[in-house]
C-alpha atoms as one frame of an Amber mdcrd trajectory, in Angstrom:
protein
  29.710 -59.945 -60.018  31.828 -63.003 -61.761  32.277 -66.098 -59.923  35.899
 -66.914 -58.680  37.173 -70.408 -59.055  40.495 -71.557 -57.372  41.743 -74.603
 -56.753  44.646 -76.246 -54.224  45.732 -79.118 -53.385  46.319 -80.513 -49.984
  47.296 -84.048 -48.622  46.165 -85.579 -52.172  42.721 -83.893 -52.224  41.986
 -81.305 -54.635  39.825 -78.169 -53.198  37.890 -76.158 -55.537  37.003 -72.918
 -53.726  34.050 -71.058 -55.256  33.578 -67.052 -54.464  30.573 -65.424 -55.410
  27.177 -65.942 -56.738  26.413 -69.927 -58.347  23.527 -68.536 -60.657  22.536
 -68.741 -64.137  24.821 -66.195 -65.110  28.058 -67.460 -63.511  27.354 -71.053
 -63.723  28.787 -71.557 -67.345  32.001 -69.690 -66.681  32.486 -71.696 -63.334
  32.224 -74.770 -64.904  34.913 -74.086 -67.434  37.054 -72.849 -64.732  36.235
 -76.068 -62.531  36.721 -78.381 -65.202  40.258 -77.043 -66.429  41.220 -77.321
 -62.597  40.198 -80.768 -62.602  41.714 -81.933 -65.682  44.973 -80.543 -64.656
  44.742 -82.513 -61.556  43.231 -86.072 -62.433  45.705 -87.858 -59.880  44.144
 -86.422 -56.808  42.311 -89.039 -54.884  39.470 -86.903 -54.020  37.791 -83.352
 -54.912  36.410 -80.852 -52.272  33.925 -78.244 -53.215  34.279 -75.342 -50.736
  31.432 -73.209 -50.865  32.090 -70.862 -47.888  32.524 -68.085 -50.601  28.928
 -68.674 -52.340  26.790 -65.920 -51.418  23.898 -66.986 -53.397  23.009 -70.302
 -55.213  20.236 -71.187 -57.352  19.269 -74.618 -59.429  21.912 -73.685 -62.136
  24.429 -74.206 -58.884  22.741 -77.470 -58.321  23.387 -78.487 -61.868  26.886
 -77.264 -61.692  27.712 -79.656 -58.875  25.813 -82.692 -60.561  27.721 -81.743
 -63.614  30.995 -82.086 -61.908  29.966 -85.095 -60.065  29.517 -86.868 -63.313
  32.772 -85.746 -64.512  34.546 -87.043 -61.575  32.585 -90.392 -61.734  33.863
 -91.292 -64.819  37.467 -91.347 -63.496  36.091 -93.022 -60.014  36.947 -90.124
 -57.944  34.963 -89.172 -55.225  33.650 -85.439 -54.568  32.382 -83.771 -51.411
  31.112 -80.604 -50.668  32.168 -78.463 -47.485  31.233 -75.185 -45.580  27.874
 -74.473 -47.448  26.312 -71.304 -45.874  22.853 -71.826 -44.212  20.638 -70.722
 -47.177  22.892 -72.830 -49.692  22.867 -75.783 -47.261  18.948 -75.849 -46.968
  18.702 -75.746 -51.038  21.193 -78.621 -51.429  19.595 -80.384 -48.635  15.934
 -80.206 -50.203  17.710 -81.267 -53.593  19.102 -84.406 -52.307  22.354 -83.624
 -53.890  24.056 -84.987 -50.367  23.214 -88.557 -51.611  25.366 -88.057 -54.910
  28.222 -85.626 -53.022  28.200 -85.968 -49.305  28.780 -83.323 -47.213  32.061
 -82.835 -45.016
């Protein structure tokens, strides 16, 4: 199933909603979609990745998040993660990614 990526702006923050499986099969398309949304909204003061719709995530999902973090860091835009399911939260915690992209 293809990953669905949507962006919404609220109160100066860009929320990127990910829906589907964030794995090696979907990561490239999700990366392109998320980068396009970010580039269209560079004036936002922060980006929040909402993972409430992510049903599965593997190391490609970690790579996706770290790549977006690096892209945002170049423009000094902070990134955050919100609403990961318990399985994704465990993977994210073990990876140490919350030290780069804090969980809200």
